[in-house]
C-alpha positions as CSV (number, residue, x, y, z in Angstrom):
1,Q,-26.8,12.6,-34.6
2,G,-29.1,15.4,-36.0
3,Q,-29.1,15.7,-39.8
4,L,-30.4,18.4,-42.3
5,V,-30.4,18.0,-46.0
6,E,-31.6,20.6,-48.2
7,S,-32.6,20.3,-51.9
8,G,-34.2,22.1,-54.7
9,G,-31.9,24.9,-55.7
10,G,-30.9,25.7,-59.2
11,L,-30.7,28.0,-62.0
12,V,-33.6,30.0,-62.8
13,Q,-34.4,33.3,-64.9
14,S,-35.4,36.5,-63.2
15,G,-39.5,36.5,-61.9
16,G,-39.0,32.5,-61.4
17,S,-39.4,30.1,-59.2
18,L,-38.0,28.2,-56.6
19,R,-39.2,25.6,-54.0
20,L,-36.3,24.2,-51.4
21,S,-37.0,21.7,-49.4
22,C,-34.6,20.5,-46.1
23,V,-35.7,17.2,-44.7
24,A,-34.5,16.2,-41.3
25,S,-33.5,13.1,-39.3
26,G,-32.2,11.9,-36.1
27,I,-34.1,14.7,-34.0
28,L,-37.2,15.5,-32.5
29,F,-38.5,17.5,-35.7
30,R,-41.7,18.9,-33.9
31,Y,-40.1,21.1,-31.3
32,Y,-37.6,22.6,-33.5
33,A,-37.6,26.2,-34.9
34,M,-36.5,25.9,-38.4
35,N,-34.8,28.9,-40.4
36,W,-33.6,29.5,-43.5
37,Y,-30.6,31.8,-44.5
38,R,-28.5,32.3,-47.3
39,Q,-24.9,34.0,-48.1
40,A,-24.2,35.6,-51.5
41,P,-20.4,35.7,-52.5
42,G,-18.2,38.2,-49.9
43,K,-21.3,38.9,-47.9
44,Q,-22.3,37.7,-44.3
45,R,-24.8,34.9,-43.6
46,E,-28.2,36.4,-43.2
47,L,-31.2,35.2,-41.8
48,V,-34.2,34.6,-44.7
49,A,-37.2,33.3,-43.3
50,G,-38.1,31.4,-39.8
51,I,-40.9,29.2,-38.8
52,T,-41.7,28.3,-34.7
53,S,-42.8,24.9,-33.7
54,A,-45.9,26.2,-33.8
55,G,-45.9,27.4,-37.3
56,S,-45.5,31.1,-36.6
57,T,-43.5,32.8,-39.0
58,N,-41.2,35.7,-40.3
59,Y,-39.5,36.8,-43.0
60,T,-36.6,39.5,-44.0
61,D,-38.0,42.4,-45.4
62,S,-36.2,41.8,-49.3
63,V,-38.5,38.5,-49.3
64,K,-41.5,39.8,-48.0
65,G,-44.7,39.0,-49.9
66,R,-42.3,37.0,-52.3
67,F,-41.0,33.6,-50.4
68,T,-42.7,31.5,-48.1
69,I,-41.5,29.2,-46.0
70,S,-43.8,26.4,-44.3
71,R,-43.4,23.1,-42.5
72,D,-44.6,19.7,-42.7
73,S,-44.1,17.5,-39.1
74,T,-45.2,14.2,-40.7
75,K,-42.5,14.4,-43.8
76,A,-39.5,16.1,-40.9
77,T,-39.2,18.8,-43.9
78,V,-39.2,22.7,-44.1
79,Y,-39.7,23.9,-47.1
80,L,-38.8,27.4,-48.5
81,Q,-41.3,28.8,-51.7
82,M,-39.3,31.2,-53.7
83,D,-41.4,33.4,-56.5
84,S,-40.3,36.5,-58.2
85,L,-36.6,35.7,-58.0
86,K,-34.4,38.3,-58.5
87,P,-30.5,38.6,-59.2
88,E,-30.0,39.2,-55.7
89,D,-31.6,36.0,-54.5
90,T,-28.5,34.5,-55.8
91,A,-26.9,32.7,-52.8
92,V,-26.1,29.6,-51.2
93,Y,-29.2,29.0,-48.9
94,Y,-28.7,26.0,-45.8
95,C,-31.3,25.0,-43.5
96,S,-31.2,25.2,-39.9
97,A,-33.2,23.7,-37.0
98,T,-32.8,24.8,-33.3
99,W,-34.1,23.5,-29.7
100,L,-32.9,25.0,-26.3
101,S,-29.3,24.7,-26.9
102,L,-29.4,22.2,-29.5
103,S,-28.9,23.2,-33.3
104,Y,-28.3,21.6,-36.5
105,W,-27.3,22.8,-40.1
106,G,-27.3,21.7,-43.6
107,Q,-24.5,21.7,-46.4
108,G,-26.6,24.2,-48.3
109,T,-28.2,24.4,-52.2
110,Q,-27.2,26.8,-54.6
111,V,-29.8,29.0,-55.8
112,T,-28.6,31.4,-59.1
113,V,-30.9,34.0,-60.8
114,S,-30.1,35.2,-64.2
115,S,-31.2,38.5,-65.2
């Protein structure tokens, strides 16, 4: 059974940086599209960034130029480098893996940006 485990969240001041990691196990990682979502209190979960199995990336407008998604298939890991963080980036960040009809989610990691 596939499993995703996120790490790297924490408390950071506005303008700071964090790097989130998501380690996958039990799946054929190289075939999966990997995505980072976030959910702030009282808001719907939103797609932040995604990377296909071929390495193509996409970002929601609010993080373009500040966040970078990448993947390392040798480590079955996807990363989200977050720079120039803003208080509005505060949320629980979730990793997901999708391939055909298969989909897995991590448990989430809290990111809090203080002003």
